[in-house]
C-alpha positions as CSV (number, residue, x, y, z in Angstrom):
1,M,140.5,-90.2,-82.5
2,F,139.7,-88.4,-79.2
3,T,136.2,-87.2,-78.2
4,V,136.1,-83.5,-77.1
5,P,133.3,-82.9,-74.5
6,D,130.8,-80.2,-75.3
7,F,131.9,-76.8,-74.4
8,L,129.9,-74.8,-71.8
9,Q,127.2,-72.4,-72.4
10,Q,125.7,-69.7,-70.1
11,G,123.4,-71.3,-67.5
12,D,125.1,-74.7,-67.6
13,R,125.4,-76.7,-64.3
14,V,128.9,-77.6,-63.1
15,A,130.1,-79.4,-60.0
16,I,132.9,-79.1,-57.5
17,V,134.1,-82.3,-55.9
18,S,137.2,-83.2,-53.8
19,P,138.6,-86.5,-54.9
20,S,142.0,-85.9,-53.4
21,G,143.1,-83.7,-50.5
22,P,140.9,-81.7,-48.1
23,I,140.0,-78.1,-48.7
24,E,138.6,-75.3,-46.5
25,I,135.2,-73.9,-47.2
26,E,136.5,-70.4,-48.0
27,Y,138.2,-71.6,-51.1
28,I,134.9,-73.2,-52.2
29,H,133.0,-70.0,-51.6
30,K,135.5,-68.1,-53.7
31,A,135.3,-70.6,-56.6
32,V,131.5,-70.6,-56.6
33,S,131.6,-66.8,-56.8
34,V,134.0,-66.9,-59.8
35,L,132.1,-69.6,-61.6
36,E,128.7,-67.9,-61.1
37,S,130.2,-64.7,-62.5
38,W,130.9,-66.7,-65.7
39,G,127.2,-67.5,-65.9
40,L,127.4,-71.0,-64.5
41,Q,125.2,-72.8,-61.9
42,V,127.4,-74.6,-59.3
43,C,126.5,-77.6,-57.3
44,L,128.8,-79.1,-54.6
45,G,129.7,-82.7,-53.8
46,K,128.2,-84.0,-50.6
47,H,131.6,-84.4,-49.0
48,V,133.4,-81.6,-50.8
49,C,134.8,-80.2,-47.5
50,H,135.2,-83.3,-45.5
51,K,138.5,-84.2,-43.9
52,Y,139.8,-87.7,-43.2
53,G,143.6,-87.4,-42.5
54,V,145.2,-86.3,-45.8
55,F,142.1,-87.0,-47.7
56,A,138.8,-85.1,-48.4
57,G,136.8,-87.9,-46.7
58,T,137.1,-91.6,-46.8
59,D,137.7,-93.4,-50.1
60,A,134.1,-94.4,-50.2
61,Q,132.9,-90.8,-49.7
62,R,135.2,-89.4,-52.4
63,L,134.3,-92.2,-54.7
64,A,130.6,-91.6,-54.2
65,D,130.8,-87.9,-54.9
66,F,132.9,-88.4,-58.1
67,Q,130.6,-91.2,-59.4
68,E,127.6,-89.0,-58.8
69,V,128.9,-86.2,-61.0
70,L,130.2,-88.5,-63.6
71,D,126.7,-90.1,-64.0
72,N,124.6,-86.9,-63.7
73,D,123.8,-85.7,-67.2
74,S,122.7,-82.3,-66.0
75,I,126.3,-81.5,-64.9
76,K,128.4,-80.3,-67.9
77,A,131.8,-80.0,-66.2
78,V,133.5,-81.2,-63.0
79,F,136.0,-79.1,-61.1
80,C,138.3,-81.0,-58.8
81,S,138.7,-78.7,-55.8
82,R,142.5,-79.3,-55.2
83,G,145.3,-81.8,-55.7
84,G,147.2,-83.4,-52.8
85,Y,146.8,-87.1,-52.7
86,G,144.0,-89.6,-53.1
87,A,142.9,-89.9,-56.7
88,I,144.9,-93.1,-57.3
89,R,142.9,-94.8,-54.4
90,I,139.5,-94.4,-56.1
91,V,140.1,-94.2,-59.9
92,Q,139.9,-97.9,-60.6
93,N,136.6,-98.3,-58.7
94,L,134.9,-95.6,-60.7
95,D,132.4,-96.7,-63.4
96,F,132.9,-94.6,-66.6
97,T,130.1,-96.3,-68.6
98,K,127.7,-93.3,-68.5
99,Y,130.5,-90.8,-68.8
100,V,131.8,-92.4,-72.0
101,Q,128.3,-92.1,-73.5
102,K,128.1,-88.4,-72.7
103,P,131.6,-87.0,-71.8
104,K,132.0,-83.8,-69.8
105,W,135.0,-81.8,-68.8
106,I,137.1,-83.0,-65.9
107,I,139.3,-80.1,-64.7
108,G,142.3,-80.0,-62.5
109,F,146.1,-80.6,-62.2
110,S,148.7,-82.2,-59.9
111,D,147.1,-85.3,-58.3
112,I,144.3,-85.0,-60.9
113,T,146.8,-86.2,-63.5
114,V,145.5,-89.6,-62.5
115,F,142.1,-88.8,-63.9
116,H,143.6,-87.2,-67.0
117,A,145.5,-90.4,-67.8
118,K,142.4,-92.6,-67.1
119,I,140.2,-90.4,-69.3
120,S,142.9,-90.4,-72.0
121,S,142.8,-94.2,-72.0
122,L,139.1,-93.8,-72.9
123,H,140.1,-91.5,-75.8
124,I,138.4,-88.4,-74.3
125,A,139.9,-85.0,-73.8
126,S,140.1,-83.3,-70.4
127,M,141.4,-80.0,-69.0
128,H,144.6,-79.4,-67.1
129,A,144.0,-76.0,-65.4
130,A,143.6,-74.1,-62.1
131,M,141.4,-75.6,-59.4
132,P,139.3,-73.9,-56.8
133,K,142.1,-74.1,-54.2
134,N,144.2,-71.9,-56.6
135,F,141.6,-69.5,-57.9
136,S,142.8,-66.8,-55.5
137,T,146.4,-67.2,-56.3
138,V,146.7,-67.7,-60.0
139,T,147.0,-64.8,-62.4
140,S,143.9,-63.2,-64.0
141,Q,145.3,-64.5,-67.3
142,S,145.3,-68.0,-66.0
143,L,141.7,-67.8,-64.9
144,E,140.7,-66.2,-68.1
145,S,142.3,-69.0,-70.1
146,L,140.3,-71.5,-68.1
147,Q,137.1,-69.6,-68.8
148,Q,137.8,-69.2,-72.4
149,A,138.7,-72.8,-72.9
150,L,135.6,-74.0,-71.1
151,F,133.4,-71.9,-73.4
152,G,135.2,-73.2,-76.6
153,N,137.7,-70.4,-77.2
154,V,141.0,-72.3,-76.8
155,Q,143.9,-69.9,-77.4
156,P,147.6,-70.4,-78.2
157,I,150.0,-69.9,-75.3
158,R,153.2,-67.9,-75.6
159,W,156.1,-67.5,-73.2
160,Q,159.8,-66.5,-73.2
161,S,162.5,-68.8,-74.3
162,S,165.1,-70.3,-71.9
163,S,168.8,-70.8,-72.7
164,F,168.2,-74.5,-72.0
165,N,165.7,-74.9,-74.8
166,T,166.2,-77.0,-77.9
167,L,164.8,-75.2,-80.9
168,G,162.4,-76.8,-83.3
169,T,158.8,-77.4,-84.3
170,A,156.7,-80.4,-83.6
171,R,153.0,-81.4,-83.5
172,G,151.1,-84.1,-81.7
173,R,148.4,-84.9,-79.3
174,L,149.0,-83.2,-75.9
175,T,149.6,-85.5,-73.0
176,G,151.1,-85.2,-69.5
177,G,150.8,-83.6,-66.2
178,N,152.6,-83.9,-62.9
179,L,155.8,-85.8,-63.3
180,S,155.7,-87.6,-60.0
181,M,152.2,-88.8,-60.9
182,L,153.2,-89.9,-64.4
183,Y,156.0,-91.9,-62.8
184,S,153.6,-93.5,-60.4
185,L,151.3,-94.6,-63.3
186,R,154.1,-96.4,-65.1
187,G,153.0,-99.9,-66.0
188,L,149.3,-99.4,-65.1
189,S,146.5,-100.3,-67.5
190,F,145.5,-96.7,-68.0
191,E,149.0,-95.2,-68.4
192,Y,149.2,-92.6,-71.1
193,D,150.0,-93.7,-74.6
194,Y,152.9,-91.4,-75.3
195,S,153.6,-92.3,-79.0
196,G,153.9,-89.2,-81.1
197,T,152.7,-86.9,-78.4
198,L,153.8,-83.6,-77.1
199,L,154.5,-84.4,-73.5
200,F,154.3,-81.7,-70.8
201,I,155.5,-82.1,-67.2
202,E,155.5,-80.1,-64.0
203,D,156.3,-80.9,-60.4
204,L,156.4,-79.5,-56.8
205,N,158.8,-79.8,-53.8
206,E,160.8,-82.7,-55.3
207,Y,164.4,-83.6,-54.6
208,L,166.6,-83.0,-57.6
209,Y,167.8,-86.6,-57.6
210,H,164.1,-87.7,-57.7
211,I,163.7,-85.7,-60.9
212,D,166.7,-87.4,-62.3
213,R,165.4,-90.8,-61.3
214,M,162.0,-90.2,-62.9
215,M,163.6,-88.8,-66.1
216,Q,165.9,-91.8,-66.3
217,N,162.8,-94.0,-66.1
218,L,161.2,-92.1,-69.0
219,K,164.5,-92.6,-71.0
220,L,165.1,-96.3,-70.2
221,S,161.5,-97.3,-70.7
222,G,161.5,-95.8,-74.2
223,I,159.0,-93.0,-73.6
224,L,161.4,-90.2,-74.5
225,S,162.2,-92.0,-77.8
226,R,158.5,-92.0,-78.7
227,I,157.4,-88.4,-78.0
228,A,157.5,-85.6,-80.5
229,G,158.5,-82.9,-78.1
230,L,158.8,-82.1,-74.3
231,I,157.3,-79.1,-72.6
232,V,158.6,-78.4,-69.0
233,G,156.3,-76.3,-66.9
234,G,156.8,-75.1,-63.3
235,M,159.4,-77.2,-61.4
236,S,158.6,-75.4,-58.1
237,G,160.4,-75.7,-54.8
238,M,163.1,-78.2,-56.0
239,K,165.2,-79.4,-53.1
240,Q,168.6,-80.8,-52.3
241,G,169.0,-84.1,-50.4
242,V,171.6,-84.9,-47.8
243,D,174.1,-85.0,-50.6
244,V,174.2,-82.0,-52.9
245,Y,173.1,-82.8,-56.5
246,N,175.4,-80.7,-58.7
247,A,172.9,-79.9,-61.5
248,S,169.9,-77.7,-61.9
249,V,166.5,-79.2,-62.9
250,E,167.0,-77.7,-66.3
251,A,170.4,-79.4,-66.7
252,I,169.1,-82.7,-65.5
253,I,166.2,-82.8,-68.0
254,S,168.4,-81.3,-70.9
255,E,171.0,-84.0,-70.4
256,V,168.5,-86.8,-70.6
257,L,167.0,-85.4,-73.8
258,V,170.3,-85.1,-75.7
259,P,170.0,-88.3,-77.8
260,Y,166.5,-87.5,-79.2
261,N,166.8,-84.3,-81.1
262,I,163.3,-83.1,-80.4
263,P,162.0,-79.7,-79.4
264,L,162.5,-79.1,-75.7
265,C,161.3,-76.0,-73.8
266,F,161.2,-74.8,-70.2
267,N,159.2,-72.4,-68.1
268,A,155.9,-73.2,-69.7
269,P,153.1,-71.5,-67.7
270,T,151.6,-74.7,-66.3
271,G,151.8,-76.2,-62.8
272,H,152.1,-75.0,-59.2
273,E,152.9,-71.4,-60.1
274,S,150.7,-68.3,-60.4
275,D,150.8,-68.8,-64.2
276,N,148.8,-71.9,-64.8
277,M,147.2,-71.7,-68.2
278,A,144.5,-74.1,-69.3
279,L,145.7,-77.0,-71.5
280,I,143.6,-79.7,-73.1
281,P,145.3,-83.2,-73.0
282,G,143.9,-85.2,-75.9
283,I,143.8,-82.6,-78.6
284,E,146.4,-81.8,-81.2
285,Y,148.8,-78.9,-80.7
286,Q,151.8,-77.5,-82.5
287,L,154.9,-76.6,-80.5
288,Q,157.3,-74.0,-81.9
289,V,160.4,-73.5,-79.8
290,Q,162.1,-70.4,-81.2
291,S,165.1,-68.3,-80.1
292,N,163.0,-65.5,-78.6
293,N,159.8,-67.3,-77.5
294,V,157.8,-70.5,-77.4
295,V,154.3,-70.9,-78.9
296,L,151.9,-73.8,-78.1
297,Q,149.1,-73.6,-80.7
298,P,146.0,-75.8,-80.6
299,L,145.4,-77.4,-84.0
300,T,142.1,-79.1,-83.3
301,V,139.2,-77.3,-85.0
302,F,136.1,-77.1,-82.7
């Protein structure tokens, strides 16, 4: 059974921290303005705009900021400012003792998949959604879905079908995130438990043969035989290597799924696109893949 953190109320304090890549201050100012317009009080991590190579500060600085907001009972939600790289370097040094006693929403996507997996291993739900770096570029519907979800109004998501879809209905606990990050978590102590879940994946700027390699891993390791359905979000900026891979990303994924006879859908509005609707890994959803559209419906009663 998963614990769902308390939803937000007007006047609640939330934090923005940078556990991965560096971010410019203008994105933070924009996010603060948006969150304050939702009636929230915003505090910033001490090193939120630091830069140390590809990281938002040293490992010690990013760890300290994240630990502070995990432990601070007055903070009701934590927004990770952006993805990039760096979460894997600090996650195992975080102490989740106080967080488990009083869970709060951890929000982000891409590299933040690391934290979603860790939190899932603690049987606590989290939120896969737009981050401050993306607040200026996502659709108004995406930002609204984040606001609504944070305040407890979790809505179904609908989108158009793809010719690559496999029709059907399934239900299960939602799990997933960035495919490259899921691949990098294979074999770790806090890797997702995929059994009976609805798995969603997305990725950015990957070579097509890398996508095939990662999907083959999910197949050969038995993960695809254990899930109830697969939801494919934005597969943005896919690239060819030196040798041309003669299949689209849809064809690569569809081929791997053939033996399993489970619902499969593409073009879900999640990932590195302007449509990035809020999802809650850890709660139960129903997936309906129909000929004309796809519906992802939350089943958990709040």
